[in-house]
C-alpha positions, 0 to 999 in steps of 0.5 A, a space after each residue: 562763156 555762159 549764155 547770159 554772159 554772152 547776151 550781156 556782152 554782145 548787147 553792150 557792144 551793140 549799144 556802144 556802136 548803135 548809139 554812136 551811129 544813131 546819134 550822128 549829127 543831122 544835116 538839117 539841124 540849123 536855126 534852132 530856136 533857143 527856146 526849144 526844149 527836149 524832155 525825155 520821159 521814163 515808163 513804169 510799164 514793166 517796172 516791178 518795184 515800188 514807185 519810189 524806186 522807179 522814180 529814183 532809177 529814172 532820175 539816176 539814168 538822167 530822165 526828165 520825168 515819167 509817164 504813167 496812168 493817172 491814179 484814181 485813188 487819193 492815196 496813190 495820187 499823194 504817193 505819186 506827187 511826193 515821189 515827183 517832188 522828192 526826185 524833181 521829176 516832170 510828169 505826163 499822165 496817161 488817161 483812158 478806159 477799156 469799157 466796150 460801151 461807148 457811153 460808159 467809156 466816154 464817162 470814165 475817160 472824161 472823169 480821168 481827164 478832168 481830174 488829171 487836168 485840174 488837180 493843183 499838186 503837179 501840172 503835167 507836161 501833157 496828157 496822153 490819151 488811150 481814146 475809145 475803142 477801134 470799133 466805135 463809130 466816127 460820131 462816138 469817137 469824135 466826142 473824145 476829141 471834143 472833150 479834150 479840145 475843150 479841156 485844153 482850151 480851159 487849162 492850157 494843157 496839151 492833150 494828145 490822142 495816141 496812135 494805138 491799136 485797139 483805140 480810135 487812132 488805130 490805123 493811118 487811114 482812120 486817123 486821117 479822117 479825124 485829122 481832116 475833120 478836127 483841126 484842133 486834134 493833137 496826136 501822140 505818135 506811136 507809129 510802131 502800131 501803124 507799122 504792125 496794123 498795115 504790115 509795112 513801114 508805111 511806104 504807100 501811105 506817105 501823104 497820110 503819115 506826113 499829115 499826122 506828123 504835123 499834128 504830133 505833140 508827143 512821141 512814144 519812141 518804140 521801134 515797130 516792124 511789119 509784123 509787130 509793134 516792137 522789135 526784140 532789140 533796136 540795137 541789133 543790125 537786122 532792124 536797121 531799116 525799121 530803126 531808120 524809118 522811125 528816126 526819119 519820122 521822128 526827125 520831121 517832128 523834131 525839126 518842126 519843134 526846134 524851129 518853133 522853139 517849143 518843148 518836145 516830149 518823148 517817152 522811151 516805151 519799149 515794153 516788157 513781155 509779151 511786147 518784148 519777145 521771150 524764149 519758149 517754155 522758160 518765158 525768159 526775155 530775149 533782151 533787157 527792157 530797161 537797158 533798151 529804154 535807157 539806150 534810146 534815151 541816150 541816143 535821142 539826147 545826142 541826136 536832138 540836143 547839140 
């Protein structure tokens, strides 16, 4: 048997067994408000084809929508809106800036947030923010939160700041300071980054994590571990403890949303190389990014929709 055939065979077997195990009924799922909705989004991160082909693939797999960066060019916006309408997909916009200067970064950030939140072609389910830089001061960083709070009040759109390395919410203890001082702050939880930053599954920061979970409006469903933001394949048995830790965190968010009868959005966001490990020299990925994300989507539906 050729190596590629062996990988495909073992991955398929792992997918079937892990989906069955991870999607098992959860004891606490009771008294769910009938207004609760789960919307699972696809990422175009790592997609090498056209936008139309990406939307077609996402629809075929059963995704509710897509998450992608807000396009600045008018022609790109029109292409996006046309594809969303053609395939009947929801959208979550991603906004942010990479500039090192706090003033320029904030200006660029505001411009993207304002455009994404006020265009009339397709109202987003949410806006996810790559906010600022990890070396900005608290006062500089707070300006990003203030702007999104004001924009949410004006538009009614959920705007969430992602717990992402390199950004203002890059670490648990840093995010806690923002949470305690900014009551309106809402988070996109990608807790895989914190696992990497703190080289742990956050056992020693349970109180801080609990505080963050109460502010979460959107999830990025990627499994991190003590030495990296993405396991090579969550279906592999050696990652069981990391998978279970992430599911426990996500369960607490979903329980709150279910009981409140609110819409929960989740992005399956396992990324391409170099997030996805590769073999040396050939740079061949050790797993199939698209297949992993589809597997996660299927597992999450079975776990949270009963």
